[in-house]
C-alpha positions in Angstrom: -24.5 -16.2 -3.8 -26.3 -12.7 -4.5 -25.1 -10.4 -1.6 -27.1 -7.7 -2.5 -30.1 -10.1 -1.7 -28.2 -11.8 1.4 -27.8 -7.9 2.6 -31.3 -6.5 2.2 -32.7 -10.5 3.6 -30.6 -9.9 6.8 -32.2 -6.1 6.9 -35.4 -7.7 6.5 -35.1 -10.7 9.2 -33.9 -8.0 11.9 -36.9 -5.4 11.4 -39.3 -8.5 11.4 -37.6 -9.2 14.7 -38.1 -6.0 15.8 -42.0 -5.8 14.8 -42.4 -9.2 16.7 -41.0 -7.6 19.8 -43.3 -4.4 19.8 -46.3 -6.5 19.2 -45.6 -8.7 22.2 -45.1 -5.4 24.2 -48.6 -4.3 23.0 -49.7 -7.3 23.5 -48.7 -7.8 27.3 -49.0 -4.4 28.3 -52.7 -3.9 26.8 -51.7 -0.7 24.9 -52.3 0.6 21.0 -48.7 1.6 20.9 -44.8 0.5 21.1 -41.7 1.5 20.0 -38.2 0.9 19.8 -35.2 3.1 18.7 -31.5 3.5 18.7 -29.6 6.5 19.2 -27.5 8.4 16.9 -25.1 11.3 17.0 -28.5 13.7 16.7 -31.8 11.6 16.2 -33.9 8.4 18.0 -34.1 6.3 15.0 -37.6 4.1 15.0 -36.1 0.5 14.6 -40.1 -0.6 14.8 -43.3 1.0 15.5 -46.8 -0.1 16.2 -49.3 2.9 15.6 -46.7 5.0 14.7 -45.6 6.7 11.4 -42.6 8.2 12.6 -39.3 7.2 11.0 -36.9 9.1 14.0 -37.3 12.4 16.2 -34.5 14.8 17.1 -32.8 13.3 19.9 -32.7 16.0 22.2 -36.6 16.0 22.0 -37.1 11.8 22.8 -37.9 10.1 25.8 -35.0 7.9 24.4 -32.5 10.6 25.0 -34.0 10.7 28.6 -33.7 7.1 29.3 -29.9 6.9 28.1 -29.2 10.1 29.9 -30.6 7.6 33.2 -28.3 4.8 32.5 -28.7 1.2 32.4 -32.2 -0.6 33.9 -33.7 3.1 34.0 -37.7 2.9 33.7 -39.6 6.0 32.8 -43.7 6.5 33.6 -45.4 9.0 32.5 -49.5 8.5 34.1 -50.8 11.3 32.1 -48.2 13.2 29.3 -50.9 16.0 29.9 -49.1 17.1 33.1 -46.0 16.5 32.4 -44.0 19.8 32.8 -41.6 18.7 29.5 -43.3 15.7 27.6 -47.0 17.7 27.5 -45.3 19.9 24.1 -44.2 16.8 22.6 -45.1 16.6 19.0 -46.7 13.1 19.6 -48.5 14.0 22.3 -50.0 17.6 20.8 -50.1 15.6 17.7 -51.0 11.9 16.4 -51.2 9.9 18.1 -52.0 12.0 21.2 -49.8 10.0 23.5 -51.1 10.3 27.6 -49.7 7.7 28.9 -45.8 6.0 28.5 -44.0 3.3 30.1 -40.2 2.6 28.9 -36.9 1.5 29.7 -33.7 1.8 28.2 -32.1 -0.7 26.1 -28.3 -1.5 26.3 -25.9 -3.3 24.0 -23.8 -6.4 25.3 -21.1 -3.8 26.4 -23.9 -2.5 28.8 -24.1 1.1 27.4 -27.3 2.6 26.8 -28.5 2.3 23.1 -31.5 3.5 22.8 -35.4 2.7 24.2 -38.4 0.6 24.2 -41.4 1.9 25.2 -45.5 1.7 25.1 -48.0 4.3 24.7 -51.4 4.7 25.3 -54.0 7.5 24.4 -55.6 7.7 27.9 -54.0 8.1 31.1 -53.1 5.3 33.1 -52.5 4.4 36.9 -49.0 3.9 37.8 -47.4 0.3 36.4 -47.8 -2.8 38.7 -44.1 -4.3 39.9 -45.2 -7.2 37.3 -45.4 -4.6 34.7 -41.9 -3.0 35.4 -40.1 -5.9 35.4 -41.8 -7.1 32.0 -40.8 -3.7 30.3 -36.9 -4.5 31.6 -37.1 -7.6 30.4 -38.2 -6.6 26.8 -35.5 -4.0 26.8 -32.9 -7.0 27.4 -34.6 -8.6 24.4 -34.3 -5.6 22.5 -31.0 -4.9 23.6 -30.1 -8.7 22.3 -31.5 -8.0 18.9 -29.5 -4.7 18.3 -26.5 -6.8 18.6 -27.6 -9.8 16.5 -28.8 -6.9 13.3 -25.7 -5.4 14.1 -23.7 -8.9 13.4 -25.7 -9.1 10.7 -24.7 -5.9 8.9 -21.1 -6.6 10.1 -21.3 -10.1 8.0 -23.2 -8.6 4.9 -20.3 -5.9 4.8 -17.8 -8.7 5.2 -19.5 -10.6 2.2 -19.4 -7.7 0.3 -15.9 -7.0 0.8 -15.3 -10.0 -0.6 -17.3 -9.9 -3.5 -15.0 -6.8 -4.3 -12.2 -8.7 -3.8 -13.2 -11.5 -6.1 -14.0 -9.1 -8.7 -10.3 -7.3 -8.4 -8.7 -11.0 -8.2 -11.1 -13.4 -10.0 -11.2 -15.8 -6.9 -14.3 -17.3 -6.4 -15.7 -19.4 -3.2 -17.7 -22.4 -3.3 -18.8 -24.6 -0.3 -20.4 -28.1 -1.1 -22.5 -29.5 2.7 -22.2 -33.3 2.7 -25.5 -34.1 4.8 -27.5 -32.0 2.3 -25.5 -32.1 -1.1 -26.3 -28.5 -1.3 -23.6 -26.6 -3.6 -23.0 -23.0 -2.8 -21.3 -20.5 -5.1 -20.3 -17.3 -5.0 -21.0 -14.9 -8.1 -17.4 -15.4 -9.4 -17.4 -19.1 -9.4 -20.8 -18.5 -11.5 -18.7 -16.4 -14.2 -15.6 -18.9 -14.5 -18.3 -21.4 -15.5 -19.5 -18.7 -18.1 -23.1 -18.5 -16.2 -24.8 -15.6 -14.8 -24.7 -15.2 -11.0 -27.2 -17.3 -9.7 -29.1 -18.5 -12.6 -29.3 -22.2 -11.6 -28.8 -23.7 -8.5 -25.4 -26.6 -8.7 -25.0 -30.0 -7.8 -21.9 -31.9 -7.4 -22.7 -33.6 -10.6 -23.1 -30.4 -12.6 -19.5 -29.3 -10.7 -17.8 -32.8 -12.0 -19.6 -32.1 -15.8 -18.0 -28.8 -16.1 -14.6 -30.2 -16.2 -12.6 -31.7 -19.5 -13.4 -34.8 -20.2 -10.0 -35.6 -19.6 -9.8 -34.5 -16.4 -12.9 -35.3 -14.6 -11.7 -38.5 -13.3 -9.1 -36.4 -11.4 -11.6 -33.9 -10.0 -13.6 -36.8 -8.7 -10.6 -38.7 -7.4 -9.4 -35.6 -5.1 -13.2 -34.9 -3.5 -14.2 -38.1 -2.9 -10.6 -38.8 -1.1 -11.2 -35.3 0.3 -14.7 -36.8 1.9 -12.9 -39.9 2.9 -9.8 -39.1 4.4 -10.1 -35.3 5.2 -6.8 -34.5 3.4 -7.9 -30.8 1.5 -6.3 -30.9 -2.3 -4.8 -28.1 -4.9 -5.2 -28.8 -8.5 -4.8 -27.0 -12.0 -7.3 -28.8 -14.7 -9.5 -27.4 -17.4 -13.0 -26.4 -17.2 -15.3 -26.2 -20.1 -18.5 -23.5 -19.1 -21.7 -23.3 -20.4 -20.1 -21.0 -23.4 -18.1 -23.6 -24.3 -15.0 -21.8 -23.8 -12.2 -24.3 -22.0 -10.5 -22.5 -19.1 -7.6 -23.7 -16.9 -8.8 -23.1 -13.4 -6.5 -23.5 -10.3 -8.1 -24.5 -7.1 -7.2 -25.3 -3.1 -9.8 -27.4 -1.3 -10.3 -27.8 2.4 -12.8 -29.8 4.5 -14.6 -29.0 7.4 -15.3 -31.8 10.5 -17.7 -31.4 13.2 -16.8 -32.4 17.4 -16.1 -36.0 16.2 -13.8 -35.8 13.4 -16.3 -36.6 10.8 -16.5 -34.6 7.3 -19.4 -32.1 7.1 -18.3 -29.8 4.2 -16.0 -28.9 1.3 -15.2 -25.8 0.8 -12.2 -23.6 -1.1 -11.6 -21.6 -4.0 -11.3 -21.2 -7.7 -9.5 -19.0 -10.0 -9.5 -18.9 -13.8 -5.5 -18.8 -14.7 -6.0 -19.2 -18.3 -4.6 -16.1 -19.7 -1.4 -16.6 -16.8 -0.7 -20.1 -18.0 -1.1 -18.9 -21.8 1.5 -16.3 -20.5 3.7 -18.4 -18.6 3.8 -20.8 -21.8 5.0 -18.1 -23.9 7.5 -17.2 -21.6 9.1 -20.8 -21.7 8.9 -20.8 -25.2 10.4 -17.5 -25.8 13.2 -19.0 -23.3 13.9 -22.4 -24.9 14.2 -19.8 -28.4 16.6 -17.6 -26.1 19.2 -20.5 -25.0 18.6 -22.3 -28.4 20.4 -19.0 -30.3 22.5 -18.3 -27.3 23.9 -21.9 -26.8 24.7 -21.8 -31.1 26.4 -18.5 -31.6 30.2 -17.9 -31.4 29.3 -14.6 -29.7 28.7 -14.7 -25.8 25.4 -13.4 -24.7 24.6 -12.2 -21.0 22.4 -11.2 -18.4 23.5 -8.7 -16.1 21.8 -7.0 -13.2 22.8 -3.2 -12.2 25.4 -4.5 -9.9 27.2 -6.8 -12.9 26.4 -9.9 -11.8 25.9 -12.4 -14.1 22.3 -13.9 -14.4 22.8 -16.2 -17.6 26.1 -16.2 -20.0 26.4 -18.5 -22.9 28.5 -21.1 -23.1 30.8 -19.2 -26.0 32.4 -17.6 -23.1 35.0 -20.6 -22.4 35.8 -20.1 -26.3 36.8 -16.6 -25.9 37.7 -16.2 -22.2 38.7 -19.6 -21.1 35.9 -19.4 -18.2 33.4 -22.5 -18.6 29.4 -21.4 -18.2 29.5 -22.7 -14.8 32.2 -20.9 -13.5 30.6 -17.5 -14.8 27.4 -17.9 -14.0 26.3 -15.6 -11.5 29.5 -13.8 -10.8 30.4 -10.1 -11.4 32.2 -7.9 -13.2 35.8 -9.6 -12.1 36.0 -11.1 -16.2 36.1 -6.9 -16.9 39.4 -5.1 -17.2 39.5 -3.4 -13.7 40.5 0.2 -15.8 37.5 -0.3 -17.8 34.8 -1.8 -15.2 33.4 1.6 -14.4 32.6 2.0 -18.3 30.3 -1.3 -18.0 28.4 -0.5 -14.9 27.7 3.0 -16.6 26.6 1.4 -20.0 24.2 -1.2 -18.1 23.0 1.8 -15.8 22.4 4.0 -19.4 20.5 1.1 -21.1 18.3 0.5 -17.9 17.4 3.5 -17.4 16.7 5.0 -21.2 15.7 1.9 -22.4 17.4 1.9 -25.1 20.6 -0.2 -26.8 24.0 1.3 -26.3 27.4 -0.3 -27.2 30.9 -0.2 -25.4 33.8 -1.4 -26.5 35.9 -2.5 -23.3 38.8 -5.0 -22.3 38.2 -8.1 -20.8 40.6 -10.6 -18.6 41.5 -14.1 -20.2 41.4 -17.1 -17.3 45.2 -17.2 -17.8 45.1 -13.6 -16.6 45.8 -11.6 -20.2 43.6 -9.0 -21.4 41.2 -9.4 -24.3 39.2 -6.8 -26.6 35.5 -6.8 -26.1 32.8 -5.0 -27.9 29.6 -5.2 -25.9 26.0 -4.2 -26.9 23.8 -3.7 -23.9 20.1 -3.6 -23.8 17.7 -3.1 -21.0 
C-alpha cells in the first residue's frame, strides 16, 4: 500500500468535493464566482474558488472572519460593495474580480463552532436575496461544514497510516488483508519488502501468498487460512518464506478474521514479521548453552552463575563432590554455602567483575553440607 499516494489521493478527493459544492452554489444562485474558506490563526484559506485566483487572504480583511464573528447560522448580504463602509476598499472589490455583490454564510464544524465561510459573488449589484436564496446558502454552508469534517477525518487517517508505516520501518512488521468477497489481497510496504519486492511492485493474489512460502511449509499456511475462513478462528505461525530474490526467510505471523453482522467471515487480516536474524541468534544461543552445560557437567571444577545478590542461577553438578550439596539443593540458593566471614568478599568480587567487565579471582572459605569449612578459589567473570 502506497501511503504517500493514499494521502495525496485523499487531499485531491477533498478538493474535488469542495469544487463541486462551489459549482453548485454558482449554478443555483446564478453567480459567476463562489468560494469556501477555512480560518486559521491569521489567514482565511480558500478550499475552493470559482473564478478566483486567491489562495488565502489576511483573516482580519476577510468576510469569512466577519461571518465567524457573527456566529453560527449567520448570513451576510452586501447588495453593492461600492456602498459598503468597509468592503468597498477590499482588494477583491477594487481589483480583480471586482466584486459588487456578496451573499455568504458561516460554515461550522460538528462541534457547532464557526470554522470558515461559503459565499457567492457577482460583478454587478443585485437586489436583496429571497428567503429561498437565504435558506439555500445556509444549506450549502451545512454541506460545506460536513465536507470540512470529512476532509479532516481523511487527513487524520492518512496521518495514522503514515505513523503505521514509520512503525513498520522501525520494527519490521508488515500488515496484510484479504477480502473474501473480492479475493483482493492488500499488503503494506513492509510486506512487499519481506517478499523481496519493491512496495507496490505488483498486486498479489491469495495464490501468490501461498506460493511464496517454502514448499515444505506451504500446506501448513493453506491449512491455517482455510480453517480461519471456515471456523472464524485466528492463527499464529512461524514458517519459512522464499522471496523473489530467492532468499529464504523465517517469518512469524498472526492472523484474525473480520465478521459481518450475521457472523459470516468477510475478511482476514493480520501482521507478518521477518524473524530470520532473531531465530539465528536464538539457535546460536541454544547451541552455546548446550556446549556450556556439556563442559560444566563434565569438569571437576564447580561452575556457577550468580546474580548481584549472590543467589545462584545455575551451578554445575561438581558441587556435590566438593561440598556435599546436590545440584537441585544449590540451584537458586544464595551465598549461604560461603563462610559467613568471607561472604562480603564474594559479593564484592561479583560487583567489581560486573562493574569493570573484567575477570577477578578470589580465595574464600566455603561451608560443606556437614557444616565443616572448605577452601575454595573462585574466579569471577561478568
